[in-house]
N, C-alpha and C positions, 0 to 999 in steps of 0.2 A: 849661058849668058854671063856677062861681066857684072861685077858688083863694085859700086863706088866705095871708096874709103872715106871716112868722116873727116880726115885731115890729110894734108899733103905732106909726105915724108921724104920725097926724093928717092925712095926705094922703088924698084920695079920688081914685083913679085907675082908669080903665076901660081894659082891654086886650082887644082883639078880634082873634083869630087872630094873636097875637103882636105886634100893632101898638097902641101907646098912642094912644087916640082922645080921651081926656079926662083932664086932670090938674089937680087943684086946686093942686098944687105949682107947676105952670107957669103959673098965673094964670087957669085956667078956672073957679075957684071951685066951689061945690057945684052940681050940675045941677038947679037949682030953677026953671028957666024952660022953656017949651015949646021954644024954639030950642036950648037946651043938650041937652035930652032927644032932640030930633029928630036932632041930630048923632050921638048914641050909637046910637039905633035904626037910622039909616041905615047906620052902620058894621056893625052886627050883620046887617042884611039883606043887605048887599053880601058878607058873608063866607059866606053860605049857599051 
């Protein structure tokens, strides 16, 4: 499930099982390509 953040930062970050797997703030940009989405999906699948 997703968790809301207390403030709006403008950053898009994806955390899976407590691990940051994608961060717009850290230079990953928005996940708008297949490669970026695959990275996120793989992290989700690995956490199952």
